[in-house]
TIPA-271358 format. One record per residue (C-alpha): x, y, z; residue in three letters. Coordinates in steps of 0.25 Angstrom, whole numbers, plus 5000, padded with zeros to 4 digits. Layout:
! residues N
XYZALA/...
END
This chain:
! residues 231
504851386022UNK/504851266013UNK/505451255999UNK/504451225988UNK/505251235975UNK/504651245962UNK/504351115954UNK/505551085945UNK/505151045931UNK/505850955922UNK/507350975918UNK/506951045905UNK/506451165914UNK/507551165924UNK/508351285928UNK/509451315918UNK/510851255921UNK/512051355920UNK/512651365906UNK/514051325903UNK/514451465902UNK/513851495916UNK/514551385922UNK/515851425916UNK/515751565920UNK/515451515934UNK/516651425934UNK/517551545930UNK/517051635941UNK/518051675953UNK/516951655963UNK/516551545972UNK/515451465965UNK/514351385973UNK/513251295969UNK/511951355974UNK/510751275975UNK/509951395980UNK/510251475967UNK/509951355958UNK/508551345965UNK/508351495965UNK/508451495950UNK/507551375949UNK/506451445956UNK/506551565947UNK/506751485934UNK/505251505930UNK/505351655931UNK/505451725918UNK/506251855920UNK/506251835935UNK/506951945943UNK/508151915953UNK/508752005963UNK/510151975967UNK/510552045980UNK/512052035978UNK/512952115969UNK/512852125954UNK/513552005947UNK/513552005932UNK/513551855932UNK/512351845941UNK/511551945933UNK/511951875920UNK/511551745925UNK/510151795930UNK/509851875917UNK/510251755908UNK/509151675915UNK/508151785913UNK/508051845926UNK/508051995929UNK/509052035939UNK/509152135950UNK/510352155959UNK/510552225972UNK/511752205981UNK/510952215994UNK/512152186003UNK/513052295997UNK/511852395997UNK/511552366012UNK/513052386016UNK/513052526008UNK/511752556015UNK/512352536029UNK/513552616025UNK/512652726022UNK/511952716035UNK/513252716043UNK/513652846035UNK/512352906038UNK/512552886053UNK/513952926053UNK/513753066045UNK/512453106053UNK/512653246059UNK/513053246074UNK/511753246082UNK/510953196071UNK/511553056070UNK/510852966060UNK/509952856065UNK/510552716065UNK/509452626059UNK/509152486065UNK/509452366056UNK/507952356052UNK/507852506048UNK/509152496041UNK/508552386033UNK/507352466030UNK/508152586025UNK/509052496017UNK/507852436010UNK/507352576006UNK/508352565995UNK/508752415993UNK/507952305987UNK/506952405981UNK/506152315972UNK/504652295971UNK/504052175978UNK/504052045970UNK/505252095961UNK/506051975961UNK/505951825958UNK/507251795965UNK/508251855975UNK/509751825977UNK/510051865991UNK/511351785992UNK/511951796006UNK/511651946009UNK/510651916020UNK/511851866028UNK/512452006028UNK/511352086032UNK/511052116047UNK/509952016051UNK/509052126055UNK/509052186041UNK/508852056033UNK/507352036036UNK/507052176030UNK/507852136018UNK/507052006017UNK/505752076017UNK/506152156005UNK/506752035998UNK/505451956000UNK/504652075995UNK/505452095982UNK/505451945979UNK/504251885971UNK/503351775976UNK/504051645972UNK/505351715971UNK/506651655977UNK/507751715986UNK/509151655987UNK/509951685999UNK/511251626006UNK/511551616020UNK/512851596027UNK/512851496038UNK/514051566044UNK/514751696041UNK/515451686028UNK/516951706028UNK/516951796016UNK/515951886009UNK/515451845995UNK/514551885984UNK/513651795976UNK/513351785961UNK/512751675952UNK/513651585944UNK/512551505938UNK/511151445941UNK/511651365953UNK/513051425957UNK/513351555965UNK/514651625965UNK/515251685978UNK/516151795976UNK/517051845987UNK/516851995990UNK/517252105999UNK/516452096012UNK/515252186010UNK/514552146023UNK/514852056035UNK/513951926037UNK/512851976046UNK/512051846050UNK/512051696049UNK/510551666047UNK/510051536053UNK/509051456046UNK/507851506054UNK/508251646051UNK/508351626036UNK/506951566036UNK/506351676045UNK/507051776035UNK/506351716023UNK/505051686030UNK/504251756020UNK/504751666009UNK/503951546005UNK/505051436004UNK/506551426006UNK/507651326003UNK/509051326008UNK/510351256002UNK/511651226010UNK/512751306003UNK/514251306004UNK/515051376014UNK/513951386025UNK/512951456015UNK/511551426014UNK/510751456002UNK/509251486003UNK/508151505993UNK/506851575997UNK/505551575989UNK/504551685991UNK/
END
């Protein structure tokens, strides 16, 4: 895939810079702030959309929701990784409590993903202009990720953008992400929700996003690669 960014007009039409109040709020946060070129490019690509709709696949953060609403976006949030872990716990309980002689069927990763998606990511096709996937793909079983990608591709509008982060090695601790401003991400340490499942190589990432038109990657801090994909 080759990146073909939209043409940038003059400075008067550039994406808005963070306000003083936003910068102050970010500076006072107890999280770990990181400049994100992918996030900046993500908002640039969506800057022409009026009332564009964004799906955040992490937990609900008031700061993130407020930031997006203030810029005219409509926001949906679905904590996909937490929902997945709760789904797996339910499957384990189903197997454990099955009557003797009628043990529940243990599903393959592919069938588990299909069953999970019967209740998760239930949006019509072409619902979103942008998807914030953060690093959640690193925490799903590699056999499950292709099914997730099929659904995410389906619900993203043509021309829509998806932002994802990939660890180049297993992280030392588990973090959640929220938006501090238009070009900064805040990492917040959190209780471990899932163990890091897979380090994706470049070829694996390109294959995973093979249906997307273009891609662009950025070298991030602490062995984290930022990636932006355009449908």
